[in-house]
N, C-alpha and C positions, 0 to 999 in steps of 0.2 A: 167664811174666809179663813178664820182662825183655825177651824178644824182641818181645812185643806193644807194650810201651812205646817201645822203640827204633823199631819200625815206625810207631807213631802219630806221633812227632815228625818222622820222615822225611816222612810224608804231609803233615803240617802245613806243613813247609818247602816241599814240592813244590807245594802248593796256592798258597802265597804267590807262588812263582815263576810259576805259570800266570797268576795275576791280573796280575802285572807285565807279562807278555808279550802277553796277550790284550787287545786294545783294547776289544772289546765287553764283556767281563767287568769290565774296569777302569771303564768308563763306568757300568755298572749298580751296582756295589758301592762305588765310591769317589766318583764325581761325582754320580750321581743322588740319593742320600740327602741330601747336603749342599745341592745346588741346590734340590731340591723342598721341603725343609724350610724354607728361607729364603724361597723364591719364593711358595709357597702361603700361608705364615703372613703374609708381608708384604702380601698382598692384603687381609687382614682386620686390618691394623695399627691402623686407626682404630676397629675393633671394631663400631661402630654407625653407621648413617646419621644425618646431621645436616642440618637445613634442607631437608627434603624439600619440593619445590615444590608448593604448592596455590594455588587461586584462589578468591576469594569472590564470590558473587553477592548483593550487598546490595540487596534490593528495598525496604528500609525507609528507608535513608539517614538514620537518626536518630542521636542522641547515643549511645544504648545499643547500637545495632548497630555503630557505629564502635568503641565500647569493646570489644565482643566480638571484632571483627576484630583489634584491637591485641593482645588476650590470646592469640588464635590465633598471631599472628606472634611473640609473646614466648616461646612454647613452644620449647624447644631442638630438638625434632624437626621442627617445621613452619616453613615460610617462605612467607608470603603474597607471591606474585610479581605479583599484579595483581587487578583487579576487572573482571569482565565483566557485561554487562547481561542476558543471557538464558541459558536452559538449553542451547540448541543450541551457543552459543559455548563454553560450558564443556565440553560433550561432545567438541567438535572438539579442544580442547586436551588432553583426556585420551586420545583416540584417537591423537593425534600424539605422546603421551608428553611434551608440553611441561610438563604438570603431572601429578601422581599422584592428585589428588583435587580436588573442588569442594565448597565449603560454601555452602549456600543459606540466606540469612536472609530469611524471608518478609516481605511488606508488612504493616504493622501490628504488627510485632514489639514495639516499645517500648510502644505503648499496651496491648497484650494483657498484657505482663509487669507493667506498673504497675497495671493494673486487676485483677491476680491471676486472669486468665482462663487464663493459660498459653499457651505458644507452642512450636512445634517447629522445630528447625533440621535441615535435610536434608543428608545427606552422600553424595556420589557418589565412589566409589573405584575406581581401576584395580586390580581384584583378580587380574589376571594375574600380578602380583608378590606372591605370597601373604604372605611375611614382612613386606614393606613395608606392605601393606594392613592387616595386623593392627596394626602399630605406629602407623599413621595413626589407626586406629579407637581405639586405646588413648589416644593423645595427645589426640584430640578429646574423649573421655570425661572425661579429666582437666581439660581446659580448661572444659568445660561444667559439671562438678561444682563446680569452684572459682567459676565465674561464678554458679551457682545459690546457692551459700553466701553470696556477697557480697550478692546480692539479699535473701536471707532475713535476713541480719544487719541490713541497712538497715531492713527492715520490722519486725523484732523490737525494734529500738532505740526504737520508739515506745511499747512496752509494758513495757520493762525499764529499770532505772536507768542502766546503763552498757554500753559496747561489749563488755567481757569477758563479762558475763552473756548478752548477745545471741549471742556466739559459742558459748557452752555450750548455750544453748537450741536454736540452729540445728543443732548436732551433739551431741545428748546421748550418743550412742554413736559413738566414733571408732575405726576399725580401725587397727591397727599391724602392718604386714606386714614380716616379716624374711625375706629370701631366703637360704637356706642354701647355695645354689650359684649361680654366675653372678649376683652381687648387682646388677649393672647391666643384666642381661638383654640382653647384646650378642651379635652374631653371632660376633665373634672369640673370646670366652670359651667359646662353645658349640662352635665348629668346630675351632679350632686344636689342642686336645689330641687330638681324634679323628684329625685329619689327620696329626699327627706319628706316632701309633701305626700308622695305615694305611700311611704311607710306610715305616716300619720293616719292617712285614710284607711289603709287596709287593716292595720292592727286595730283601729277603732271599730271598723265594720265587723271584724272577726270577734272582738270582745263583746260588743253590744248584742250581736246576733247569738253568740254562745250563751250569754246571760239570759236572754228571753227564751231561747229554745230549752235551756236548762229548767226554767220554771215550768214549761209544758211537759218536759220529760219526767220530772220528779213530782209533778202534780202540786206545785206550791203556788199556783196562781191565786188560790183562795187566801193563802197566808199573805201574799203581796197585797191583795185587795183589802183585806181586813185591817192590816197594819197601816194602810193609807187612809183609814176611817171611811172606807168605801167610796173614795174619790178617785175617779179614773184619771183626772188631770194630775193629782198628787202621785198616783202610781207611775204614770208615764214620765212626768217631769223629774220626780225623785230618782228614778232609775237612770234616766238620761243625764241628769245633772252630775252624777258621780263621774261619768265618762267625759262630760264636757270640761269639768274642772281638771281632771287628770290629763287629758290630751291638750288642753289649753296650756298646762304647765310644760308638757313636752314641746309644744310649739315654741314657747318662750325659750326653752333650752336650745332647740335646734337653731332658731333664728339668731341667737346670741353666741353661745359656745361653739356650735358647729360651724357657723359662718366665719367666726374668728379663727378657729382651729384649722380649718381647711382653706382659709384665705379667700372666701367667696365675697364678691363685691356686694355692697348694699347701698344703692344710690338714692332710693326713694324714702318716703315717710313710713316710719315704723308704726305710727298711729293708724295709718291707712291699711298697712299690712295686717295688723291685729284686728281691725274692724272686719276685714274680709275673712280673716281666719275664724272669727266668731260666727259669721254666716255659714262658712264652710263646715265647721264642726257641727253646727246645729242641723244643717241639712243632711249630713252624713248619718248622724244619730237617728234622725227621723226615718230615713230610708233603711237603715239597719234594723230598726224595730219592725217596720212594715214587712220586710223580707223574712225576718226570723219568726214573725207571728204565724207564718204558714208552715214552719218546720218544727217537728216534735222531738227531734233528737239533736243533742248538742254537737256530736261528732259530725253529723250531716251538715249542720249550719257552718261549722268550721271548714269543711271540705268545699262547700259551695262558695264561700267567701274567698277562700284561698285561691281558687282557680280563676277568679275575676281580675287578679292583679294585672296580668299582661293585657287582656282585652281592654281594661280601663285605661291603661297607659297608652296603648296604640290608638284608641278611639279619641283620646284627648286632643290629638292634633299636634302633640309635642314633637314627635319624631317624623310625622308625615302630615301635611296640611289637611284639615278636615274637608275643605272645599274640593279636594281631589279624591275623596272617598266616594263610594256608591251612595246614592241619595238616602237609602234606608239606614246606612251606618251613620250618615251625617245627622239624621233625625235622632237616632239612639244616643249619639254622643252628647246631644244637648240636654239630656235628662240625667247625665252623670255630673255630680257637683265638682268633680276633679277638673272637668273641661273648662268651665269659666274661671275657676279659681287659679289653676296653674297658668292660664293665659294672662290673667291680671297680675299674679304673683311675680312672674318672670319680668313682666314689663315694669312693675314698680321697683323691684329689687335690682334688676340688671340694667334697666334703661332710665330709671328715675322718673317714671310716669307719675302723674298726679291724679287727683280725684276725678277730674273731668275726662281723663283719658280712659278710665276703667268703669265708667257709669254703666255701660251695657252689661258688663260682667257682674256688677253689683246688683243690678235689677234682676238678672237671671238667677243669681243665688238667692235673692229675697223671694222670688217666685217659687223656686224649687223648695225653699224652706217652708213657705206657706202651704204649698201643696202637700209636702211630706208631713208636716205637722197635723194637718186636717185628717189625712188618710190614717196616720199612725194613731191619732186619738180615737177615731171611730172604730178602727180595727181592734185596738186594745179594749175599747169599751165592749165590743161584741164578745171577745173571748173571755174577758174578766167577768162580765155579767152571766155569760153562759156557764162558766165554771162555777160561779157562786150559786146559781140556781140549781145546778146538778148536785152540789154539795148539800144544799138545803133539802132537796128531794131525798137524797140518800139518808139524811138525818131523820126526816119524817118517817121514812120507811123503816129505818132501824128502830 
């Protein structure tokens, strides 16, 4: 036991020395997590788009249509940048992306509304920007709903005694919506937490896989094995422990500084978050060692891990529900540590979920960690002993 512990700390120190000397590894595990975490999060610093340009086609030119145009411009999400005279002119502006939408107020709008015949306001939206088009549609619905209520109240005041009663009659049932997560429905609050976790996972995967592949490429597995006192567990744990401690520190930094700097909500238990992060990092390290053990070139390991970022993100179910994916992809997603972790992480930090709410994800991470640990151990045992035997044979022959 003492021999293994001694070997473990020697390997831990050896790994730190490798990182300091290797520019590629240093860039991946030291510079990349810090740079990308600030860079990507800073893109969404304002969190939501404001003053999205729209244009109005006012065919009525009435007092009421001008009032509606002012209400549209007053909405924090919309900004009326001009008034065009025809449909084709509006389409050209949308095609050129000068504006993102056009609102068409028909001729006879005021007279139809005042005579209680009703009228329709048409909305042309650039739907190639899916999230923006949804926000424009939502903003216009809010504007028109409030505009309709104002008209109702004016009409009802003729039949009731005061303004307050008219308001109640116009909306006898009023919804009260409370958002449990992402209260302001912004891009930043939606994307930044997931991006930070993805950065942790991908830079960790690239770092540990480059390190293991580097040993194979340079033929230093024998040195790794000998300095661990010929202990497979000391070799694996010592190498993995360096990355566990380093990326555990990054996690602490992201969950504190980044969450505060970018005003991300944290409603749940930090203790629970860090417990799940422990399982998450452990499982990612194990899978990184397994994959890298089959790769003999450091550059190839980096390339393989780099191209997995988008597939892992999309398979996690964060942007599209896992249950709506093909069955094969659903199965693959369950073997990726990011899937259960991001599911639980968002529920804890954004919804305030407790331990019992995320037990399935905890059990899944424990299972993935155990499977990964066992496979990583026996795979490394195979390549370490094989390399050691080859070196012994070469020594005998020489």
